[in-house]
Every structure is written in structure tokens, then in C-alpha cells.
C-alpha positions in Angstrom: 108.9 136.2 83.4 105.9 134.9 81.7 104.0 131.8 83.0 104.9 130.0 79.8 108.6 131.0 79.8 108.9 129.8 83.4 108.1 126.2 82.3 111.0 126.2 79.8 113.2 123.1 80.5 110.6 121.4 82.7 109.2 118.0 81.8 106.3 116.0 83.3 106.5 112.5 84.8 106.3 111.0 81.3 109.1 113.1 79.9 107.0 115.4 77.8 107.9 119.2 78.0 105.5 121.3 80.0 103.6 124.0 78.1 103.3 126.1 81.2 103.9 126.0 85.0 101.5 123.7 87.0 98.0 124.9 87.8 98.1 123.6 91.4 99.9 121.5 93.9 98.5 118.3 95.5 99.6 116.0 98.3 99.9 112.4 97.2 101.5 109.1 98.2 103.2 106.1 96.5 103.6 102.6 97.8 106.8 100.8 96.8 106.2 97.1 97.1 108.8 94.4 96.5 108.0 90.7 96.3 110.1 87.8 97.7 112.2 87.9 94.4 112.9 91.6 94.8 110.7 92.6 91.9 108.7 95.8 92.2 104.9 96.1 91.8 103.7 98.5 89.0 100.4 99.2 87.5 99.7 100.4 84.0 97.7 103.7 84.4 94.4 104.0 82.5 94.8 107.8 82.2 98.1 108.0 80.4 99.1 104.4 79.6 102.4 104.6 81.6 103.5 102.2 84.2 103.9 103.5 87.8 103.8 102.7 91.5 100.4 102.5 93.1 99.3 105.7 94.8 97.3 108.8 94.6 96.0 112.0 96.2 95.4 112.1 99.9 91.8 112.6 100.9 90.7 115.5 103.2 90.9 114.3 106.8 93.4 111.5 106.0 97.0 111.2 107.3 99.7 110.4 104.7 99.9 106.9 106.1 96.1 106.3 105.8 96.2 107.7 102.3 99.1 105.4 101.2 97.4 102.3 102.7 94.0 103.2 101.1 95.4 104.0 97.7 97.5 100.8 97.6 94.4 98.8 98.6 92.1 100.5 96.0 94.6 100.2 93.2 96.1 96.7 93.9 93.7 94.7 96.1 96.5 94.4 98.6 96.4 95.3 102.3 99.8 96.7 103.3 101.7 98.1 106.3 104.2 100.9 105.9 107.8 99.8 106.6 109.6 103.0 106.0 109.5 106.5 104.5 111.5 106.3 101.2 111.3 110.0 100.4 109.3 113.2 99.7 109.2 114.3 96.1 108.1 117.7 94.9 110.7 119.2 92.6 109.2 120.0 89.1 112.8 119.6 87.8 112.6 116.0 89.0 109.5 115.2 86.9 107.1 115.6 89.9 104.4 117.0 87.5 101.5 115.2 85.8 99.3 116.5 83.0 95.7 115.3 83.3 92.8 115.3 80.8 91.7 118.9 80.0 95.3 120.0 80.1 95.3 120.4 83.9 98.9 120.4 85.1 99.5 119.3 88.7 102.7 119.5 90.7 102.7 116.7 93.2 104.2 116.6 96.7 104.4 112.9 96.9 105.4 110.9 100.0 106.7 107.4 99.0 106.6 104.6 101.5 108.1 101.1 101.2 105.2 98.8 102.0 104.9 95.2 103.1 101.9 93.1 101.9 99.8 91.6 104.7 96.9 90.1 102.8 94.8 90.4 99.6 94.9 89.2 96.0 96.5 91.3 93.3 93.8 92.8 91.0 93.4 95.6 88.5 91.4 98.7 89.5 89.4 101.1 87.5 92.5 103.3 87.4 94.7 100.7 85.7 94.7 98.4 82.7 97.4 96.0 83.9 99.4 95.2 87.1 102.3 93.0 87.9 105.8 92.7 89.5 108.8 93.6 87.4 112.6 93.0 87.9 114.0 96.4 89.1 116.7 96.3 86.3 114.1 95.5 83.6 111.2 97.9 84.2 108.7 98.5 81.3 110.1 101.1 78.9 107.0 103.3 79.5 107.5 103.6 83.3 107.1 107.1 84.7 110.5 108.8 85.0 109.6 110.1 88.5 108.8 106.5 89.6 112.2 105.2 88.3 113.8 107.7 90.7 111.6 106.5 93.7 112.3 102.8 93.0 116.0 103.5 92.9 115.7 105.5 96.2 113.9 102.6 97.8 116.6 100.2 96.7 119.2 102.3 98.3 117.9 101.3 101.7 119.0 104.6 103.1 117.7 105.3 106.6 117.1 109.0 106.1 114.4 109.8 103.6 115.3 111.3 100.2 114.0 114.8 99.6 113.8 115.5 95.8 
């Protein structure tokens, strides 16, 4: 089977069809943060213009917990603690793929945590153009498909983590 043919029927996190299979796999985290009204925190990504959960690639030498806390702080200005593991997301069929500038296609193995804010002031980072809390039943139309799934999983309040 050709590399291109293997991508048939696969879509990235924005819903666009993949031109080929991913170039590499990376380990990443997402922080799912709800406010007192039950709204979820999203940032508008500078790289693709879509809304999504704060998070990013884990640095060498970091644990997934450290990476999640660092990424949330860098991207939101908020210091958080991790309340629970929501799930582990890696299936390309579940939109766990991002296309980056230069047509670099990356399959993410993303560990999503529900987080609780300890301190800090909400702010936009270099990686985003907007940030804010949204009602979970009225997310922006251009929210990453994979992040819709993670938010719904967090809302399920399931004890065991989802594996998708």
C-alpha cells in the first residue's frame, strides 16, 4: 500500500483530509480547565486560526505532568494543578493529527488532564491570538475536532481515562 493511499479517509484535527500518513509521532499534553460557571478555557491558535485547549509538546526530561503544567502556564498565564487524567488520544482516525507549516504532518499522542486554576491572570501567549472561556454547548465553530472529543470526555466525569 502506498504512503499516500494509506492516508485515505484520514482527517487532521481541523477536519481537512490528510494528503499522506504522518511524518512523525510526538508526545503532548492538553489542559482542560473549567471555570465556576462550567465554561471551558480555549485559545485561538496563531498557527492555524482554530480554537483549542491549551497544551503542547512535552520537553525532553519532563514528565507528562510537568509538561501539562508548563504548557498551560506558558499559553494562558495560569498556574494549575492536575485534578485527573481525562484520557490518552493517539488514533489518527480520531483526528489526532496536525499539519504544521512546511506540510509537516504530526500524529500526536496527547495526554489530557482536567486542571484546577491555583493562581495567575489569563493572558494571550505568542502561540495564540485570543483566549477565553466558552459554554461547553456553544464552542466556537472553528474549534479543533479532536478537542471537542476531549472536552466531552472531561464532561463525562468518568473515573477511568478514555483511550482514543
